[in-house]
N, CA, C and O atoms as a DFTB+ gen file, in Angstrom:
388 C
 N C O
     1  1     164.341       0.858    -139.530
     2  2     164.616       2.241    -139.853
     3  2     163.640       3.168    -139.126
     4  3     164.037       4.204    -138.592
     5  1     162.364       2.786    -139.110
     6  2     161.375       3.616    -138.430
     7  2     161.655       3.685    -136.933
     8  3     161.460       4.730    -136.311
     9  1     162.104       2.591    -136.362
    10  2     162.392       2.563    -134.928
    11  2     163.551       3.494    -134.612
    12  3     163.511       4.211    -133.612
    13  1     164.591       3.494    -135.456
    14  2     165.734       4.385    -135.237
    15  2     165.304       5.841    -135.311
    16  3     165.717       6.655    -134.485
    17  1     164.472       6.175    -136.299
    18  2     163.989       7.543    -136.437
    19  2     163.156       7.927    -135.219
    20  3     163.294       9.031    -134.691
    21  1     162.312       7.041    -134.784
    22  2     161.479       7.301    -133.613
    23  2     162.331       7.504    -132.365
    24  3     162.056       8.399    -131.566
    25  1     163.358       6.685    -132.192
    26  2     164.250       6.825    -131.040
    27  2     165.011       8.143    -131.076
    28  3     165.208       8.771    -130.036
    29  1     165.438       8.566    -132.254
    30  2     166.153       9.841    -132.381
    31  2     165.228      10.992    -132.023
    32  3     165.624      11.898    -131.289
    33  1     164.003      10.972    -132.529
    34  2     163.043      12.036    -132.222
    35  2     162.722      12.055    -130.736
    36  3     162.671      13.125    -130.129
    37  1     162.507      10.902    -130.150
    38  2     162.213      10.816    -128.721
    39  2     163.374      11.346    -127.889
    40  3     163.162      12.058    -126.908
    41  1     164.597      11.001    -128.277
    42  2     165.780      11.491    -127.564
    43  2     165.879      13.003    -127.656
    44  3     166.220      13.666    -126.675
    45  1     165.583      13.557    -128.833
    46  2     165.648      15.016    -128.998
    47  2     164.594      15.702    -128.139
    48  3     164.866      16.738    -127.532
    49  1     163.406      15.139    -128.085
    50  2     162.342      15.731    -127.262
    51  2     162.733      15.711    -125.793
    52  3     162.549      16.701    -125.084
    53  1     163.268      14.597    -125.340
    54  2     163.681      14.499    -123.941
    55  2     164.851      15.423    -123.641
    56  3     164.924      16.000    -122.556
    57  1     165.765      15.568    -124.589
    58  2     166.926      16.431    -124.375
    59  2     166.512      17.889    -124.262
    60  3     167.087      18.635    -123.469
    61  1     165.531      18.302    -125.038
    62  2     165.070      19.689    -124.992
    63  2     164.113      19.896    -123.828
    64  3     164.180      20.926    -123.158
    65  1     163.233      18.950    -123.574
    66  2     162.217      19.095    -122.531
    67  2     162.750      18.933    -121.127
    68  3     162.199      19.521    -120.197
    69  1     163.794      18.163    -120.942
    70  2     164.356      17.937    -119.608
    71  2     164.829      19.203    -118.934
    72  3     164.386      19.503    -117.825
    73  1     165.724      19.967    -119.571
    74  2     166.188      21.208    -118.948
    75  2     165.067      22.224    -118.751
    76  3     165.093      22.988    -117.785
    77  1     164.091      22.246    -119.643
    78  2     162.987      23.191    -119.487
    79  2     162.178      22.867    -118.240
    80  3     161.730      23.777    -117.543
    81  1     161.990      21.612    -117.954
    82  2     161.249      21.210    -116.767
    83  2     162.033      21.392    -115.486
    84  3     161.452      21.439    -114.402
    85  1     163.347      21.494    -115.599
    86  2     164.195      21.613    -114.419
    87  2     164.496      23.059    -114.062
    88  3     165.311      23.318    -113.176
    89  1     163.854      24.002    -114.734
    90  2     164.122      25.403    -114.445
    91  2     163.688      25.740    -113.032
    92  3     162.751      25.157    -112.486
    93  1     164.392      26.691    -112.462
    94  2     164.117      27.098    -111.088
    95  2     162.726      27.707    -110.991
    96  3     162.313      28.489    -111.847
    97  1     162.029      27.344    -109.957
    98  2     160.693      27.874    -109.732
    99  2     160.801      29.234    -109.058
   100  3     161.688      29.469    -108.238
   101  1     159.895      30.113    -109.412
   102  2     159.905      31.445    -108.827
   103  2     159.365      31.440    -107.415
   104  3     158.939      30.405    -106.901
   105  1     159.385      32.619    -106.785
   106  2     158.924      32.679    -105.399
   107  2     157.432      32.446    -105.336
   108  3     157.010      33.321    -106.091
   109  1     156.648      31.948    -104.995
   110  2     155.224      31.781    -105.031
   111  2     154.808      30.614    -105.888
   112  3     153.661      30.553    -106.330
   113  1     155.705      29.691    -106.133
   114  2     155.361      28.576    -107.008
   115  2     154.804      27.424    -106.175
   116  3     155.341      26.317    -106.184
   117  1     153.731      27.703    -105.466
   118  2     153.181      26.688    -104.559
   119  2     151.968      25.987    -105.143
   120  3     151.240      25.319    -104.410
   121  1     151.731      26.118    -106.434
   122  2     150.679      25.319    -107.014
   123  2     149.458      26.069    -107.486
   124  3     148.603      25.463    -108.132
   125  1     149.327      27.337    -107.208
   126  2     148.186      28.081    -107.697
   127  2     148.341      28.378    -109.173
   128  3     149.424      28.212    -109.734
   129  1     147.279      28.810    -109.795
   130  2     147.322      29.051    -111.229
   131  2     148.316      30.133    -111.586
   132  3     149.003      30.020    -112.601
   133  1     148.413      31.167    -110.794
   134  2     149.310      32.270    -111.094
   135  2     150.495      32.306    -110.148
   136  3     151.074      33.371    -109.931
   137  1     150.860      31.193    -109.591
   138  2     152.056      31.118    -108.772
   139  2     151.813      31.168    -107.280
   140  3     152.707      30.809    -106.513
   141  1     150.653      31.592    -106.836
   142  2     150.392      31.670    -105.405
   143  2     149.773      30.388    -104.887
   144  3     149.493      29.476    -105.664
   145  1     149.560      30.309    -103.599
   146  2     148.928      29.110    -103.041
   147  2     147.466      29.022    -103.472
   148  3     146.833      30.037    -103.764
   149  1     146.951      27.824    -103.509
   150  2     145.556      27.638    -103.898
   151  2     144.637      28.171    -102.810
   152  3     144.934      28.084    -101.618
   153  1     143.520      28.720    -103.250
   154  2     142.542      29.207    -102.290
   155  2     141.805      28.015    -101.683
   156  3     141.812      26.914    -102.233
   157  1     141.180      28.255    -100.557
   158  2     140.430      27.186     -99.895
   159  2     139.274      26.703    -100.765
   160  3     138.951      25.515    -100.772
   161  1     138.642      27.637    -101.509
   162  2     137.531      27.254    -102.368
   163  2     138.009      26.332    -103.487
   164  3     137.363      25.332    -103.799
   165  1     139.144      26.678    -104.084
   166  2     139.690      25.855    -105.168
   167  2     140.107      24.486    -104.632
   168  3     139.872      23.460    -105.272
   169  1     140.718      24.483    -103.468
   170  2     141.141      23.229    -102.851
   171  2     139.922      22.336    -102.572
   172  3     139.972      21.127    -102.798
   173  1     138.838      22.932    -102.084
   174  2     137.616      22.171    -101.788
   175  2     136.980      21.641    -103.076
   176  3     136.478      20.517    -103.107
   177  1     137.005      22.447    -104.128
   178  2     136.466      22.020    -105.418
   179  2     137.241      20.807    -105.954
   180  3     136.645      19.847    -106.443
   181  1     138.551      20.862    -105.855
   182  2     139.387      19.749    -106.303
   183  2     139.129      18.520    -105.444
   184  3     139.047      17.406    -105.962
   185  1     139.000      18.717    -104.128
   186  2     138.746      17.597    -103.224
   187  2     137.430      16.906    -103.573
   188  3     137.346      15.678    -103.550
   189  1     136.397      17.696    -103.898
   190  2     135.099      17.113    -104.252
   191  2     135.190      16.298    -105.542
   192  3     134.563      15.245    -105.660
   193  1     135.969      16.784    -106.502
   194  2     136.142      16.034    -107.749
   195  2     136.865      14.716    -107.490
   196  3     136.487      13.673    -108.024
   197  1     137.900      14.775    -106.669
   198  2     138.645      13.561    -106.332
   199  2     137.738      12.589    -105.587
   200  3     137.780      11.384    -105.835
   201  1     136.927      13.102    -104.686
   202  2     135.995      12.256    -103.929
   203  2     134.990      11.576    -104.866
   204  3     134.671      10.400    -104.691
   205  1     134.496      12.320    -105.857
   206  2     133.541      11.742    -106.807
   207  2     134.183      10.616    -107.613
   208  3     133.564       9.576    -107.837
   209  1     135.414      10.824    -108.044
   210  2     136.121       9.775    -108.788
   211  2     136.365       8.574    -107.885
   212  3     136.239       7.428    -108.317
   213  1     136.713       8.838    -106.629
   214  2     136.952       7.748    -105.673
   215  2     135.689       6.902    -105.487
   216  3     135.749       5.673    -105.515
   217  1     134.545       7.572    -105.298
   218  2     133.274       6.860    -105.117
   219  2     132.977       6.014    -106.352
   220  3     132.578       4.855    -106.238
   221  1     133.174       6.592    -107.516
   222  2     132.917       5.872    -108.759
   223  2     133.805       4.631    -108.867
   224  3     133.323       3.546    -109.195
   225  1     135.105       4.791    -108.592
   226  2     136.035       3.669    -108.707
   227  2     135.740       2.583    -107.666
   228  3     135.785       1.395    -107.986
   229  1     135.443       2.976    -106.433
   230  2     135.134       1.990    -105.390
   231  2     133.876       1.212    -105.767
   232  3     133.829      -0.010    -105.623
   233  1     132.870       1.915    -106.244
   234  2     131.631       1.257    -106.657
   235  2     131.901       0.273    -107.793
   236  3     131.357      -0.831    -107.812
   237  1     132.739       0.683    -108.731
   238  2     133.056      -0.171    -109.878
   239  2     133.897      -1.379    -109.467
   240  3     133.585      -2.509    -109.843
   241  1     134.952      -1.148    -108.704
   242  2     135.870      -2.233    -108.341
   243  2     135.195      -3.254    -107.437
   244  3     135.382      -4.458    -107.608
   245  1     134.416      -2.780    -106.482
   246  2     133.743      -3.700    -105.567
   247  2     132.429      -4.234    -106.129
   248  3     131.773      -5.066    -105.503
   249  1     132.049      -3.758    -107.303
   250  2     130.806      -4.180    -107.964
   251  2     129.614      -4.035    -107.019
   252  3     128.832      -4.967    -106.832
   253  1     129.497      -2.850    -106.431
   254  2     128.416      -2.605    -105.477
   255  2     127.113      -2.318    -106.208
   256  3     127.092      -1.582    -107.196
   257  1     126.033      -2.901    -105.719
   258  2     124.736      -2.533    -106.261
   259  2     124.277      -1.265    -105.538
   260  3     124.937      -0.791    -104.614
   261  1     123.160      -0.736    -105.962
   262  2     122.699       0.547    -105.434
   263  2     122.420       0.502    -103.929
   264  3     122.774       1.432    -103.204
   265  1     121.796      -0.560    -103.467
   266  2     121.451      -0.677    -102.045
   267  2     122.704      -0.795    -101.178
   268  3     122.806      -0.152    -100.134
   269  1     123.644      -1.610    -101.613
   270  2     124.879      -1.786    -100.843
   271  2     125.696      -0.506    -100.839
   272  3     126.250      -0.118     -99.810
   273  1     125.770       0.148    -101.989
   274  2     126.521       1.400    -102.081
   275  2     125.909       2.465    -101.177
   276  3     126.628       3.265    -100.578
   277  1     124.575       2.474    -101.078
   278  2     123.897       3.456    -100.230
   279  2     124.244       3.260     -98.756
   280  3     124.233       4.221     -97.988
   281  1     124.549       2.037     -98.357
   282  2     124.934       1.768     -96.964
   283  2     126.430       1.962     -96.748
   284  3     126.855       2.551     -95.754
   285  1     127.212       1.467     -97.679
   286  2     128.664       1.400     -97.509
   287  2     129.359       2.753     -97.695
   288  3     130.178       3.150     -96.867
   289  1     129.036       3.450     -98.768
   290  2     129.786       4.660     -99.113
   291  2     129.658       5.793     -98.092
   292  3     130.665       6.442     -97.806
   293  1     128.482       6.068     -97.528
   294  2     128.426       7.128     -96.520
   295  2     129.294       6.835     -95.292
   296  3     129.920       7.739     -94.738
   297  1     129.327       5.580     -94.876
   298  2     130.156       5.213     -93.720
   299  2     131.629       5.438     -94.011
   300  3     132.350       6.030     -93.209
   301  1     132.063       4.963     -95.158
   302  2     133.469       5.104     -95.524
   303  2     133.814       6.573     -95.762
   304  3     134.899       7.025     -95.394
   305  1     132.899       7.313     -96.373
   306  2     133.149       8.734     -96.623
   307  2     133.298       9.511     -95.320
   308  3     134.147      10.397     -95.217
   309  1     132.475       9.183     -94.326
   310  2     132.602       9.884     -93.044
   311  2     133.927       9.544     -92.370
   312  3     134.543      10.407     -91.746
   313  1     134.368       8.296     -92.491
   314  2     135.674       7.924     -91.934
   315  2     136.805       8.655     -92.652
   316  3     137.762       9.102     -92.021
   317  1     136.689       8.773     -93.970
   318  2     137.714       9.508     -94.731
   319  2     137.735      10.980     -94.322
   320  3     138.799      11.592     -94.233
   321  1     136.550      11.543     -94.075
   322  2     136.475      12.945     -93.664
   323  2     137.135      13.135     -92.303
   324  3     137.893      14.086     -92.111
   325  1     136.855      12.238     -91.354
   326  2     137.486      12.319     -90.031
   327  2     138.998      12.204     -90.144
   328  3     139.741      12.927     -89.479
   329  1     139.437      11.301     -90.983
   330  2     140.877      11.104     -91.182
   331  2     141.526      12.367     -91.754
   332  3     142.608      12.771     -91.327
   333  1     140.846      12.982     -92.728
   334  2     141.341      14.222     -93.333
   335  2     141.426      15.336     -92.289
   336  3     142.395      16.094     -92.260
   337  1     140.399      15.429     -91.428
   338  2     140.402      16.449     -90.379
   339  2     141.529      16.209     -89.380
   340  3     142.179      17.154     -88.934
   341  1     141.759      14.952     -89.032
   342  2     142.857      14.630     -88.111
   343  2     144.211      14.994     -88.714
   344  3     145.088      15.515     -88.024
   345  1     144.373      14.714     -90.011
   346  2     145.636      15.091     -90.668
   347  2     145.819      16.598     -90.684
   348  3     146.926      17.096     -90.479
   349  1     144.722      17.336     -90.931
   350  2     144.790      18.796     -90.948
   351  2     145.152      19.323     -89.559
   352  3     145.992      20.213     -89.425
   353  1     144.513      18.766     -88.526
   354  2     144.833      19.180     -87.155
   355  2     146.286      18.879     -86.816
   356  3     146.957      19.677     -86.162
   357  1     146.760      17.743     -87.255
   358  2     148.154      17.373     -87.003
   359  2     149.106      18.365     -87.675
   360  3     150.098      18.787     -87.080
   361  1     148.788      18.735     -88.937
   362  2     149.627      19.721     -89.637
   363  2     149.660      21.047     -88.900
   364  3     150.723      21.648     -88.744
   365  1     148.490      21.510     -88.442
   366  2     148.421      22.786     -87.721
   367  2     149.205      22.713     -86.412
   368  3     149.906      23.656     -86.046
   369  1     149.080      21.595     -85.718
   370  2     149.809      21.422     -84.460
   371  2     151.311      21.418     -84.700
   372  3     152.065      22.037     -83.949
   373  1     151.744      20.729     -85.733
   374  2     153.177      20.689     -86.039
   375  2     153.704      22.060     -86.448
   376  3     154.841      22.404     -86.126
   377  1     152.898      22.840     -87.148
   378  2     153.324      24.201     -87.514
   379  2     153.501      25.071     -86.279
   380  3     154.410      25.898     -86.216
   381  1     152.620      24.876     -85.290
   382  2     152.710      25.676     -84.066
   383  2     153.973      25.354     -83.282
   384  3     154.523      26.222     -82.604
   385  1     154.433      24.116     -83.371
   386  2     155.645      23.726     -82.659
   387  2     156.818      24.353     -83.344
   388  3     157.957      24.164     -82.917
């Protein structure tokens, strides 16, 4: 009985929430807080947070000690930065075409 009630409630939530999520986005709905594009400062702040989580997860998954992490992470971070810059340059080049 509890499972049936739970399924009915879940179905009702999905039925109401689905159309609400599918509403048309307004002009400027590119991800900023108020509908506009994100500023470069906000984008950089988010990137730094993601980078910090990445460093934490890599250190945890690879079980790096402090000395190994001090050697490994800067090298990998610089490679990730170069890769990010190359992707940005590629995007700019494609926009120009």
